[in-house]
C-alpha positions as CSV (number, residue, x, y, z in Angstrom):
1,M,-21.4,-36.1,-51.0
2,D,-22.2,-34.0,-47.9
3,A,-25.1,-31.7,-48.7
4,L,-23.5,-28.9,-46.5
5,T,-21.0,-26.6,-48.1
6,V,-17.6,-26.1,-46.6
7,E,-18.7,-22.6,-45.4
8,E,-21.7,-24.0,-43.7
9,K,-19.6,-26.6,-41.9
10,R,-17.1,-24.0,-40.8
11,F,-19.5,-21.2,-39.8
12,S,-22.7,-23.0,-38.9
13,S,-22.6,-21.5,-35.4
14,Q,-22.7,-17.9,-36.7
15,K,-25.9,-16.3,-38.0
16,P,-26.5,-13.1,-40.0
17,H,-27.2,-10.0,-37.8
18,R,-30.8,-8.7,-37.4
19,C,-32.4,-6.2,-35.1
20,T,-33.0,-7.5,-31.6
21,D,-35.2,-6.1,-28.7
22,I,-36.7,-3.4,-30.9
23,L,-39.2,-2.2,-28.2
24,C,-36.4,-1.1,-25.9
25,I,-35.0,1.4,-28.5
26,P,-37.7,4.1,-28.2
27,V,-37.5,3.8,-24.4
28,F,-33.8,4.4,-24.5
29,L,-34.0,7.3,-26.9
30,G,-36.9,8.9,-24.9
31,T,-34.7,8.7,-21.8
32,L,-31.9,10.5,-23.6
33,A,-34.3,13.2,-24.6
34,F,-35.5,13.6,-21.0
35,L,-31.8,13.8,-19.9
36,G,-31.5,16.8,-22.2
37,Y,-34.5,18.4,-20.6
38,L,-32.9,17.9,-17.1
39,L,-29.7,19.5,-18.1
40,H,-31.6,22.4,-19.6
41,Y,-33.5,22.8,-16.4
42,A,-30.3,22.8,-14.4
43,S,-28.7,25.4,-16.7
44,V,-31.6,27.7,-16.1
45,N,-32.1,27.1,-12.4
46,G,-28.7,26.1,-11.2
47,D,-25.3,27.6,-10.6
48,M,-22.3,25.3,-10.0
49,A,-20.5,28.1,-8.2
50,R,-23.0,27.5,-5.3
51,V,-21.3,24.1,-4.7
52,Y,-17.5,24.8,-4.8
53,H,-17.0,28.5,-4.1
54,G,-15.9,29.4,-0.6
55,I,-18.6,30.9,1.7
56,D,-17.9,33.5,4.4
57,F,-19.4,33.4,7.9
58,Q,-22.4,35.5,6.7
59,N,-23.2,33.0,4.1
60,N,-22.0,35.1,1.2
61,L,-20.6,33.0,-1.7
62,C,-17.2,34.5,-2.5
63,G,-17.1,35.9,-6.0
64,V,-20.8,35.1,-6.5
65,S,-23.0,36.9,-4.0
66,P,-23.6,40.6,-4.9
67,E,-21.9,41.8,-1.7
68,V,-18.7,40.0,-2.5
69,K,-18.8,39.8,-6.3
70,D,-15.3,41.2,-6.6
71,K,-13.9,39.1,-3.8
72,P,-13.5,35.4,-5.1
73,Y,-11.1,34.1,-2.4
74,L,-11.8,32.8,1.1
75,F,-9.5,33.9,3.8
76,W,-9.3,33.0,7.5
77,C,-8.1,35.9,9.6
78,A,-5.7,35.4,12.5
79,K,-7.1,36.3,15.9
80,P,-5.7,39.8,16.8
81,G,-2.8,40.3,19.0
82,S,-1.8,43.7,20.5
83,K,-2.3,47.0,18.7
84,M,0.5,47.7,16.3
85,T,2.7,50.8,17.0
86,E,4.0,53.1,14.2
87,E,7.3,51.4,14.4
88,A,5.7,48.0,14.0
89,L,3.7,49.2,11.0
90,V,6.8,50.6,9.3
91,E,8.7,47.3,10.0
92,A,5.8,45.2,8.5
93,G,5.6,47.5,5.4
94,I,2.0,48.5,6.2
95,T,0.8,51.9,5.0
96,N,-2.0,53.2,7.3
97,N,-3.6,55.9,5.2
98,L,-6.9,55.4,7.1
99,G,-5.4,56.4,10.5
100,V,-7.2,53.6,12.2
101,A,-6.0,51.1,14.8
102,I,-4.4,48.0,13.3
103,F,-3.8,44.9,15.4
104,G,-1.0,42.4,14.9
105,V,-1.6,38.7,14.3
106,S,-1.6,36.1,17.0
107,S,-0.7,32.4,16.8
108,L,-4.3,31.4,16.4
109,L,-6.7,31.4,13.4
110,D,-10.3,32.4,13.6
111,L,-11.7,29.3,11.9
112,A,-15.3,30.1,12.5
113,H,-15.4,33.5,10.7
114,P,-13.8,33.4,7.3
115,I,-14.1,36.4,5.0
116,C,-14.0,37.0,1.3
117,T,-11.1,38.9,-0.1
118,S,-10.1,40.2,-3.6
119,A,-6.6,38.6,-3.4
120,C,-4.7,36.1,-1.2
121,P,-2.2,38.0,1.0
122,S,1.4,37.1,0.2
123,N,3.0,38.9,3.1
124,R,2.2,41.0,6.1
125,S,2.2,44.4,4.4
126,T,-1.6,44.4,4.0
127,F,-4.5,44.2,6.4
128,N,-8.2,43.2,6.4
129,S,-11.3,44.0,8.4
130,C,-11.9,40.9,10.5
131,Y,-14.7,39.8,12.7
132,Q,-14.1,40.2,16.5
133,R,-17.3,39.8,18.4
134,E,-21.1,40.2,18.3
135,I,-23.1,42.4,20.7
136,V,-26.7,41.5,21.3
137,T,-29.0,44.3,22.5
138,D,-32.6,43.8,23.5
139,G,-35.0,46.7,23.2
140,S,-37.7,47.6,25.7
141,K,-40.8,45.3,25.8
142,D,-44.2,46.5,24.9
143,I,-47.4,45.6,26.7
144,T,-47.5,42.2,25.0
145,G,-43.9,41.4,25.9
146,S,-42.7,41.9,22.4
147,F,-39.2,43.4,21.9
148,T,-36.6,44.1,19.3
149,R,-33.3,42.3,19.4
150,T,-30.4,44.0,17.7
151,I,-27.2,42.1,16.8
152,K,-24.1,44.1,16.1
153,Y,-21.0,42.5,14.5
154,E,-17.8,44.3,15.5
155,Y,-14.8,44.3,13.2
156,D,-11.2,45.4,13.7
157,F,-8.4,45.9,11.2
158,V,-6.0,43.0,11.6
159,E,-2.6,42.5,10.0
160,D,-2.6,39.8,7.3
161,H,-0.6,36.6,7.5
162,P,1.1,35.2,4.4
163,T,-1.0,32.7,2.4
164,T,-0.8,30.4,-0.6
165,N,-3.6,30.4,-3.2
166,V,-4.9,26.8,-3.3
167,A,-7.3,25.7,-6.2
168,D,-7.8,29.4,-7.1
169,R,-10.4,29.6,-4.3
170,Y,-8.9,29.4,-0.9
171,C,-6.1,31.3,0.9
172,M,-4.2,28.7,2.9
173,P,-1.8,29.9,5.6
174,H,1.9,29.9,4.7
175,T,3.1,29.6,8.3
176,M,3.2,25.9,9.3
177,G,1.7,26.5,12.7
178,L,-1.4,28.3,11.3
179,L,-1.6,25.8,8.4
180,Q,-1.7,22.8,10.8
181,Q,-4.6,24.4,12.7
182,L,-6.6,24.6,9.5
183,T,-5.7,21.2,7.9
184,A,-6.2,19.3,11.2
185,T,-9.9,20.1,11.1
186,L,-10.1,19.0,7.4
187,S,-8.9,15.4,7.9
188,I,-12.4,14.1,8.3
189,G,-16.0,15.3,7.8
190,T,-18.0,16.6,4.9
191,E,-16.9,20.2,5.4
192,G,-13.5,19.5,3.7
193,V,-14.8,17.5,0.7
194,M,-14.8,20.4,-1.7
195,F,-11.3,21.5,-0.4
196,H,-9.8,18.1,-1.1
197,L,-11.5,17.9,-4.5
198,A,-10.0,21.3,-5.3
199,Q,-6.5,20.1,-4.4
200,V,-6.9,17.1,-6.7
201,L,-8.1,19.2,-9.6
202,Q,-5.2,21.6,-9.1
203,H,-2.7,18.7,-9.2
204,W,-4.3,16.7,-12.0
205,H,-1.0,16.2,-13.8
206,L,0.2,13.9,-11.0
207,V,-3.0,11.9,-11.3
208,A,-2.4,11.7,-15.1
209,A,1.2,10.5,-14.6
210,A,-0.1,7.8,-12.3
211,S,-2.6,6.8,-15.0
212,V,0.0,6.5,-17.7
213,L,2.1,4.3,-15.4
214,A,-1.0,2.1,-14.8
215,V,-1.5,1.7,-18.5
216,L,2.1,0.5,-19.0
217,L,1.8,-1.9,-16.1
218,G,-1.4,-3.2,-17.4
219,Y,0.1,-4.2,-20.8
220,T,3.0,-5.8,-19.0
221,Y,0.8,-7.8,-16.6
222,M,-1.4,-9.2,-19.4
223,F,1.6,-10.8,-21.1
224,L,2.9,-12.3,-17.8
225,V,-0.3,-14.2,-17.4
226,K,0.5,-16.7,-20.2
227,T,3.6,-17.9,-18.3
228,L,2.0,-17.9,-14.8
229,A,-1.4,-19.4,-15.6
230,R,-0.8,-23.1,-15.0
231,P,1.6,-22.8,-12.0
232,L,-0.7,-20.3,-10.2
233,I,-3.8,-22.6,-10.7
234,Y,-2.0,-25.6,-9.3
235,I,-0.4,-23.6,-6.5
236,S,-3.8,-22.3,-5.5
237,F,-5.2,-25.8,-5.3
238,A,-2.2,-27.0,-3.4
239,A,-2.2,-24.1,-1.0
240,S,-5.9,-24.4,-0.3
241,S,-5.7,-28.1,0.2
242,L,-2.6,-28.0,2.5
243,A,-4.0,-25.1,4.5
244,C,-7.2,-27.1,5.3
245,L,-5.4,-30.3,6.0
246,I,-2.7,-28.8,8.2
247,F,-5.1,-26.6,10.2
248,G,-7.7,-29.4,10.5
249,G,-5.1,-31.9,11.5
250,W,-3.5,-29.5,14.0
251,M,-6.9,-28.9,15.7
252,L,-7.8,-32.6,15.7
253,L,-4.4,-33.4,17.3
254,G,-5.3,-30.9,20.0
255,V,-8.6,-32.7,20.6
256,F,-6.8,-36.1,21.0
257,R,-4.2,-34.6,23.3
258,Q,-6.9,-33.0,25.4
259,D,-8.6,-36.4,25.7
260,A,-5.4,-38.1,26.7
261,E,-4.6,-35.5,29.4
262,E,-8.1,-35.7,30.8
263,T,-7.9,-39.5,30.9
264,F,-4.4,-39.4,32.6
265,A,-5.5,-36.8,35.1
266,A,-8.7,-38.7,36.0
267,R,-6.8,-41.9,36.6
268,F,-3.8,-40.5,38.5
269,Q,-5.3,-37.2,39.7
270,T,-2.2,-35.4,38.7
271,E,-3.5,-32.7,36.3
272,D,-1.3,-30.0,37.9
273,L,1.8,-32.2,37.7
274,L,1.1,-33.1,34.1
275,R,0.8,-29.4,33.2
276,D,4.1,-28.7,35.0
277,L,5.8,-31.5,33.1
278,N,4.5,-30.2,29.7
279,G,5.3,-26.6,30.6
280,T,2.0,-25.2,29.3
281,S,-1.6,-26.1,28.6
282,V,-3.1,-27.6,25.4
283,D,-4.9,-24.4,24.4
284,E,-1.7,-22.5,24.2
285,F,-0.4,-24.7,21.3
286,F,-3.5,-25.8,19.6
287,P,-6.4,-23.7,18.2
288,S,-9.6,-24.3,20.0
289,T,-13.1,-22.9,20.4
290,G,-13.2,-24.2,24.0
291,H,-15.8,-26.9,23.2
292,K,-14.4,-30.3,22.3
293,T,-17.4,-31.3,20.1
294,A,-17.2,-28.1,18.1
295,D,-13.4,-28.5,17.7
296,T,-13.9,-32.1,16.4
297,A,-16.6,-31.0,13.9
298,I,-14.5,-28.1,12.6
299,S,-11.3,-30.2,12.3
300,I,-13.1,-33.1,10.5
301,T,-14.8,-30.6,8.1
302,L,-11.5,-28.9,7.3
303,L,-9.8,-32.3,6.6
304,V,-12.7,-33.4,4.3
305,I,-12.5,-30.1,2.5
306,G,-8.7,-30.4,2.0
307,L,-9.1,-33.9,0.7
308,L,-11.9,-32.8,-1.7
309,I,-9.8,-30.0,-3.0
310,A,-6.9,-32.4,-3.7
311,I,-9.3,-34.9,-5.3
312,A,-10.8,-32.1,-7.4
313,A,-7.4,-31.0,-8.6
314,C,-6.8,-34.5,-9.9
315,C,-10.3,-35.2,-11.3
316,L,-10.7,-31.8,-12.9
317,K,-7.4,-32.0,-14.8
318,R,-9.3,-31.8,-18.1
319,S,-11.1,-28.6,-17.0
320,I,-7.8,-27.2,-15.8
321,D,-6.3,-27.9,-19.2
322,I,-9.2,-26.2,-20.9
323,V,-8.8,-23.2,-18.7
324,V,-5.0,-22.9,-19.3
325,S,-5.6,-23.5,-23.1
326,T,-8.3,-20.8,-23.0
327,L,-5.9,-18.3,-21.3
328,A,-3.2,-19.2,-23.9
329,A,-5.8,-18.6,-26.7
330,T,-6.7,-15.3,-25.1
331,L,-3.1,-14.1,-25.5
332,E,-3.0,-15.5,-29.0
333,C,-6.1,-13.5,-29.8
334,L,-4.6,-10.3,-28.4
335,Q,-1.4,-10.9,-30.3
336,D,-3.3,-11.4,-33.6
337,M,-5.4,-8.3,-33.0
338,P,-3.2,-5.7,-31.4
339,I,-5.9,-3.1,-31.8
340,M,-7.6,-4.8,-28.9
341,L,-4.6,-3.8,-26.7
342,A,-5.1,-0.2,-27.7
343,Q,-8.8,-0.4,-26.9
344,P,-8.3,-0.4,-23.1
345,L,-6.5,3.0,-23.4
346,I,-9.3,4.4,-25.5
347,G,-11.8,2.9,-23.1
348,V,-10.1,4.5,-20.1
349,V,-10.1,7.9,-21.7
350,L,-13.7,7.7,-22.8
351,R,-14.8,6.4,-19.4
352,M,-12.8,9.1,-17.6
353,V,-14.4,11.8,-19.9
354,Y,-17.9,10.4,-19.3
355,L,-17.4,10.3,-15.5
356,A,-16.1,13.8,-15.5
357,V,-19.0,15.0,-17.6
358,A,-21.5,13.0,-15.5
359,F,-20.0,14.5,-12.3
360,I,-20.2,18.0,-13.6
361,G,-23.9,17.3,-14.6
362,L,-24.6,16.0,-11.1
363,V,-23.0,19.1,-9.5
364,W,-25.1,21.2,-11.9
365,M,-28.2,19.3,-10.7
366,V,-27.3,19.7,-7.1
367,S,-26.9,23.4,-7.5
368,I,-30.6,23.9,-8.5
369,G,-31.4,24.1,-4.8
370,D,-31.2,27.1,-2.6
371,V,-28.1,27.4,-0.4
372,A,-29.4,27.2,3.2
373,R,-28.0,29.1,6.1
374,V,-26.0,27.1,8.6
375,D,-24.8,27.7,12.1
376,V,-21.3,29.0,11.8
377,H,-20.4,27.2,15.1
378,E,-21.6,23.8,13.8
379,Y,-18.9,23.5,11.1
380,V,-15.3,24.4,11.9
381,P,-13.5,25.5,9.8
382,A,-16.4,27.5,8.3
383,G,-16.3,28.3,4.6
384,F,-16.7,24.8,3.2
385,A,-19.9,23.4,4.6
386,R,-23.2,24.3,3.1
387,T,-26.6,22.7,2.8
388,F,-29.2,22.9,0.0
389,T,-32.9,22.9,0.2
390,Y,-35.1,21.3,-2.6
391,D,-38.7,20.9,-3.3
392,N,-40.1,17.5,-4.2
393,E,-39.9,18.1,-8.0
394,Q,-36.2,19.0,-7.7
395,L,-35.4,15.9,-5.6
396,A,-37.1,13.8,-8.2
397,Y,-35.1,15.4,-10.9
398,I,-31.8,14.7,-9.1
399,G,-32.8,11.1,-8.5
400,I,-33.8,10.6,-12.1
401,Y,-30.6,12.2,-13.4
402,T,-28.5,9.8,-11.2
403,L,-30.4,6.8,-12.5
404,I,-30.0,7.9,-16.1
405,A,-26.3,8.6,-15.5
406,L,-25.9,5.1,-14.1
407,W,-27.7,3.6,-17.1
408,L,-25.5,5.5,-19.6
409,L,-22.4,4.4,-17.7
410,E,-23.5,0.7,-17.9
411,F,-24.6,1.1,-21.5
412,G,-21.1,2.4,-22.5
413,A,-19.5,-0.5,-20.6
414,A,-21.9,-2.9,-22.4
415,L,-21.1,-1.4,-25.8
416,E,-17.4,-1.7,-25.2
417,Q,-17.9,-5.2,-23.9
418,F,-19.9,-6.1,-27.0
419,S,-17.3,-4.8,-29.4
420,F,-14.7,-7.0,-27.6
421,I,-17.0,-10.0,-27.7
422,Y,-17.8,-9.5,-31.4
423,S,-14.1,-9.2,-32.3
424,T,-13.2,-12.2,-30.2
425,Q,-15.9,-14.5,-31.6
426,M,-15.0,-13.4,-35.1
427,W,-11.3,-14.3,-34.4
428,F,-12.4,-17.7,-32.8
429,F,-14.3,-18.7,-36.0
430,A,-11.8,-17.3,-38.4
431,P,-9.9,-19.8,-40.6
432,Y,-6.2,-20.3,-40.3
433,G,-3.8,-19.3,-43.1
434,S,-0.1,-18.9,-43.7
435,T,1.4,-15.5,-43.0
436,A,5.2,-15.1,-43.4
437,G,5.5,-18.8,-43.1
438,M,3.5,-18.9,-39.9
439,R,0.1,-20.4,-39.3
440,K,-2.1,-17.6,-38.1
441,K,-5.8,-16.7,-38.0
442,Q,-7.0,-14.5,-40.9
443,V,-8.3,-11.5,-39.0
444,N,-9.6,-8.0,-39.7
445,Q,-8.3,-5.3,-37.4
446,F,-11.5,-3.3,-37.9
447,W,-13.8,-5.9,-36.3
448,M,-14.0,-3.8,-33.1
449,L,-15.3,-0.8,-35.0
450,R,-17.8,-3.1,-36.7
451,G,-18.8,-4.5,-33.4
452,S,-19.5,-1.0,-32.0
453,F,-21.5,-0.3,-35.2
454,L,-23.6,-3.4,-34.8
455,G,-24.1,-2.7,-31.1
456,L,-25.4,0.8,-31.9
457,T,-27.7,-0.4,-34.7
458,Y,-28.9,-4.0,-34.8
459,H,-28.4,-4.6,-31.0
460,L,-29.1,-1.2,-29.5
461,G,-32.2,-2.5,-27.8
462,T,-30.5,-5.5,-26.3
463,L,-27.6,-3.5,-24.9
464,A,-30.0,-0.9,-23.5
465,F,-32.1,-3.7,-21.9
466,G,-29.1,-5.4,-20.3
467,S,-27.5,-2.2,-19.0
468,A,-30.9,-1.0,-17.6
469,L,-31.0,-4.1,-15.4
470,L,-27.7,-3.3,-13.9
471,A,-28.5,0.4,-13.5
472,I,-31.7,-0.4,-11.7
473,L,-29.9,-2.8,-9.3
474,R,-27.1,-0.3,-8.7
475,G,-29.6,2.5,-8.1
476,L,-31.5,0.3,-5.6
477,Y,-28.3,-0.5,-3.8
478,L,-27.4,3.2,-3.5
479,V,-30.9,4.1,-2.2
480,L,-31.0,1.3,0.3
481,S,-27.5,2.0,1.5
482,F,-28.4,5.6,2.1
483,V,-31.7,4.6,3.9
484,Y,-29.8,2.0,5.9
485,K,-27.2,4.5,7.0
486,Q,-29.7,7.1,7.9
487,A,-31.8,4.7,9.9
488,K,-28.8,3.4,11.7
489,D,-27.5,6.9,12.6
490,N,-30.9,8.1,13.7
491,S,-32.0,5.0,15.6
492,E,-31.8,5.5,19.3
493,D,-32.3,1.9,20.3
494,N,-30.3,0.6,17.2
495,N,-32.7,-2.2,16.4
496,A,-30.7,-5.2,15.6
497,V,-33.5,-6.9,13.7
498,V,-34.0,-3.9,11.4
499,N,-30.2,-3.5,10.8
500,C,-29.9,-7.3,10.0
501,A,-32.8,-7.2,7.6
502,A,-31.5,-4.1,5.8
503,G,-28.0,-5.6,5.6
504,C,-29.4,-8.8,4.1
505,C,-31.3,-6.8,1.5
506,L,-28.1,-5.0,0.5
507,C,-26.2,-8.2,0.3
508,C,-28.9,-9.8,-1.9
509,I,-28.9,-6.9,-4.3
510,A,-25.1,-6.9,-4.5
511,C,-25.2,-10.6,-5.2
512,W,-27.9,-10.3,-7.9
513,E,-25.9,-7.5,-9.6
514,K,-22.9,-9.7,-9.9
515,V,-25.0,-12.6,-11.3
516,I,-26.7,-10.3,-13.9
517,R,-23.4,-8.7,-14.8
518,Y,-21.9,-12.1,-15.6
519,M,-25.1,-13.3,-17.3
520,N,-25.1,-10.2,-19.5
521,K,-21.6,-10.9,-20.7
522,M,-22.5,-14.4,-21.7
523,V,-25.8,-13.3,-23.3
524,Y,-23.9,-10.8,-25.4
525,V,-21.7,-13.6,-26.7
526,I,-24.7,-15.5,-27.9
527,V,-26.2,-12.3,-29.3
528,S,-23.0,-11.6,-31.3
529,I,-23.1,-15.2,-32.7
530,R,-26.8,-16.0,-33.1
531,S,-28.3,-12.5,-33.3
532,E,-31.1,-13.6,-30.9
533,S,-33.0,-11.4,-28.4
534,F,-31.9,-10.9,-24.9
535,C,-34.3,-13.4,-23.3
536,A,-33.8,-16.1,-26.0
537,S,-30.0,-15.7,-25.6
538,A,-30.3,-15.9,-21.9
539,E,-32.2,-19.2,-22.2
540,E,-29.5,-20.7,-24.4
541,M,-26.8,-19.3,-22.1
542,V,-28.3,-21.2,-19.1
543,Q,-28.2,-24.5,-21.0
544,I,-24.5,-24.0,-22.0
545,V,-23.5,-23.0,-18.5
546,A,-25.2,-26.1,-17.1
547,T,-23.3,-28.3,-19.6
548,E,-19.8,-26.7,-19.1
549,F,-20.2,-25.7,-15.5
550,A,-16.9,-27.0,-14.3
551,A,-14.7,-25.4,-17.0
552,L,-16.6,-22.1,-16.9
553,G,-16.5,-22.0,-13.1
554,M,-12.7,-22.8,-13.0
555,L,-12.0,-20.2,-15.7
556,E,-13.9,-17.6,-13.7
557,G,-11.9,-18.5,-10.6
558,A,-8.6,-18.3,-12.4
559,T,-9.4,-15.0,-14.1
560,K,-10.5,-13.6,-10.8
561,L,-7.2,-14.6,-9.3
562,F,-5.3,-12.9,-12.1
563,Q,-7.6,-9.9,-11.8
564,L,-7.0,-9.6,-8.1
565,G,-3.2,-9.7,-8.6
566,G,-3.4,-7.1,-11.4
567,L,-5.6,-4.8,-9.4
568,I,-3.4,-4.9,-6.3
569,S,0.0,-4.6,-8.1
570,I,-1.1,-1.8,-10.5
571,T,-3.1,0.2,-7.9
572,G,-0.4,-0.1,-5.3
573,S,2.3,1.0,-7.7
574,G,0.4,4.0,-8.8
575,G,-0.5,5.1,-5.3
576,Y,2.9,4.5,-3.8
577,L,4.9,6.3,-6.4
578,S,2.5,9.3,-6.2
579,W,3.0,9.4,-2.4
580,L,6.8,9.3,-2.9
581,V,6.6,12.2,-5.4
582,L,4.3,14.3,-3.2
583,T,6.3,13.8,0.0
584,K,9.9,13.7,-1.3
585,V,9.9,16.3,-4.1
586,S,10.4,19.9,-2.9
587,A,8.1,21.2,-5.6
588,F,5.2,19.6,-3.7
589,N,6.3,19.5,-0.1
590,S,7.8,23.0,0.3
591,L,5.7,25.8,1.6
592,D,7.5,28.2,-0.7
593,S,6.4,26.3,-3.8
594,P,3.3,27.5,-5.7
595,H,2.5,23.8,-6.2
596,F,2.6,23.0,-2.5
597,V,0.1,20.2,-1.5
598,P,-1.1,20.7,2.1
599,Q,-2.6,17.2,2.4
600,P,-0.9,14.9,0.0
601,E,-2.9,11.8,1.1
602,Y,-5.9,13.0,-0.9
603,V,-4.1,13.5,-4.1
604,T,-2.4,10.1,-3.5
605,A,-5.8,8.6,-3.1
606,A,-7.0,10.1,-6.3
607,A,-4.0,8.7,-8.2
608,A,-4.6,5.3,-6.6
609,I,-8.3,5.5,-7.6
610,A,-7.3,6.4,-11.2
611,S,-4.8,3.5,-11.3
612,F,-7.5,1.2,-9.9
613,I,-10.0,2.2,-12.6
614,I,-7.4,1.7,-15.4
615,A,-6.3,-1.7,-13.9
616,G,-9.9,-2.7,-13.8
617,V,-10.4,-1.9,-17.5
618,F,-7.4,-4.1,-18.4
619,M,-8.5,-6.9,-16.2
620,D,-12.0,-6.7,-17.7
621,V,-10.6,-7.0,-21.2
622,F,-8.7,-10.1,-20.3
623,D,-11.7,-11.5,-18.4
624,T,-14.1,-10.7,-21.4
625,V,-11.8,-12.2,-24.1
626,S,-11.1,-15.4,-22.1
627,D,-14.8,-16.0,-21.2
628,T,-15.8,-15.3,-24.8
629,I,-13.3,-17.8,-26.2
630,L,-14.5,-20.6,-23.9
631,F,-18.1,-19.8,-24.5
632,C,-17.6,-19.7,-28.2
633,W,-16.0,-23.2,-28.0
634,A,-19.0,-24.4,-25.9
635,V,-21.6,-22.9,-28.4
636,D,-19.7,-24.3,-31.4
637,K,-19.5,-27.7,-29.8
638,K,-23.2,-27.7,-29.0
639,T,-24.2,-26.6,-32.5
640,R,-22.0,-29.1,-34.2
641,K,-23.2,-31.9,-32.0
642,E,-26.9,-31.0,-32.7
643,S,-26.3,-30.7,-36.4
644,G,-24.1,-33.7,-36.8
645,L,-21.2,-31.7,-38.1
646,P,-17.5,-32.7,-37.8
647,P,-15.3,-30.9,-35.2
648,N,-14.1,-27.4,-35.9
649,E,-10.8,-27.5,-37.8
650,D,-10.0,-23.9,-37.0
651,L,-9.9,-24.0,-33.2
652,P,-7.3,-21.6,-31.7
653,G,-3.9,-23.2,-31.3
654,A,-4.0,-24.1,-27.6
655,L,-7.5,-25.5,-27.8
656,R,-6.7,-27.3,-31.0
657,D,-3.7,-29.0,-29.4
658,L,-6.0,-30.1,-26.5
659,F,-9.0,-31.4,-28.6
660,G,-8.1,-31.6,-32.2
661,G,-4.7,-33.4,-32.3
662,A,-3.4,-33.2,-35.8
663,L,-6.3,-31.5,-37.6
664,R,-5.0,-29.5,-40.5
665,S,-6.8,-26.7,-42.4
666,K,-6.7,-26.7,-46.1
667,S,-6.0,-23.5,-47.8
668,G,-8.7,-24.1,-50.3
669,D,-11.3,-24.3,-47.5
670,Q,-10.8,-20.7,-46.4
671,Q,-14.0,-18.8,-46.9
672,P,-15.1,-15.2,-45.9
673,L,-16.5,-14.8,-42.4
674,V,-20.1,-14.2,-41.7
675,E,-20.3,-10.7,-40.3
């Protein structure tokens, strides 16, 4: 009798959980403590109003600076027209109790000299004191040549023009002509970033509606994959092969025809006659580089690639069947555990909340600097642009905060990924049973919660270590991107060697980030099964990838194809429908509406970005579950082969049909899972 029990045969691949990468835990907790110190420092030394409040032409922050504490709105005066008569004042509804000269409005805005006001004018019955000119007077020089320069700013009372309160900060002109003058200067440049952000925040409900639509489309798309998997894979092979063969054959035919024409022309010396008979030259019908040798090499290469793709499609039929079966098993897993379909929604909400909190924290950190004075003529329209000055300590704090924020973002993604991986591998090794007359896996809908618990306890150090690798690479990429851009902008001679080297470094870092991101996912699969450390799991992961390289590579390609289709369709739908609403619904395109959006393209972009993030979460879930199932199969096969155990009787249905034939599970063999 076999010495191994039924439970050992069934679950020999799974091991009890234990603490992994313990040394990383105090580092992670210490980093969280330092993050708390940074936020406390920002709360004491920063003020977020310095970042998003309007700023008048004298560098007073509207509603913040003592001089304009009671004036929170930024207003651009119209350049004055002629002096208003008593009849014009009465007609406009202006009460001139001061007895001063009041000028009417012209058709031009003074974009360089905005002022702070206590309320946005809604009609022309009010007036404001607006900047007109500056007068510079130099005093007499003393014996050393020193003198005093006096600058006098002259103001006049100017009739107000109707405005709309946008984002509770800016008074946007109600008249289309004046509005176009302002918005035309906000299309590009950093001076309009805060204005665009304020528009998005004011119309957040549109972004939320696009997000809900993206969630519904995400669920629909995931169920379509099961039907489209096999046809799309073979269509991709066929299209790639035919494209290479047709293009390569077309180019090679051009080479042969060119040789024939050259031979004919050389023998009969009638090249012009031949071209007249044909009606055109060879180059107009056939693609060519202009060099016969290069054309021949390219065409032969394409023909060889096309043939290799066709041969691969035939020889890799088993790998294709494994991929299709894995995708079918993925849908079976999601059907057996519907809570995994709700998790993307929860994940999206949590990720959005974290990004919002992290962004607020970043704004808080940025506000620790002093707002520096800027030349009012350098930024038009004035009122948006500002610069901050920092000392070295403050710059270091901002950099450290950014790196920690990236780390926590990656850690949250890793924890969510681990919970999916844990649930999927538990489902994979679960025994089959009979439910309502149907053969189904015996699952626990709370495995995801247990996976999160295990990730935060036993495997906290491993997840922290894996996410730290990605955060460091992403931080390096951001720093090098900034340095590269600055060097390129400031380089007078635009050194090609330096630009090429910097570009190669960025490419290498981006490549390594993708490699480590994929490696982390596979490492977490082994950690969830074996409960090994990060490095030990990585070593076993490399061995398995080398053994099942074809199937894993093809699955990765197939899922990337489905991910691309999902990202394009969901993002495009969310962005397009948002654009239609903003441009066709009068509540958003009418100047008389309190919800008027001056530049709908930025709110549309925000809706598209939100849809893209949500689509990415859904596609990541599908990618994670499918990769986990295939990797569990590879781990289980490797373990059983090394231990001399029989094949797994409880493979998921599609994989069972592919490998197991008529294996049947006995109800008496069902045992509790190793959790």
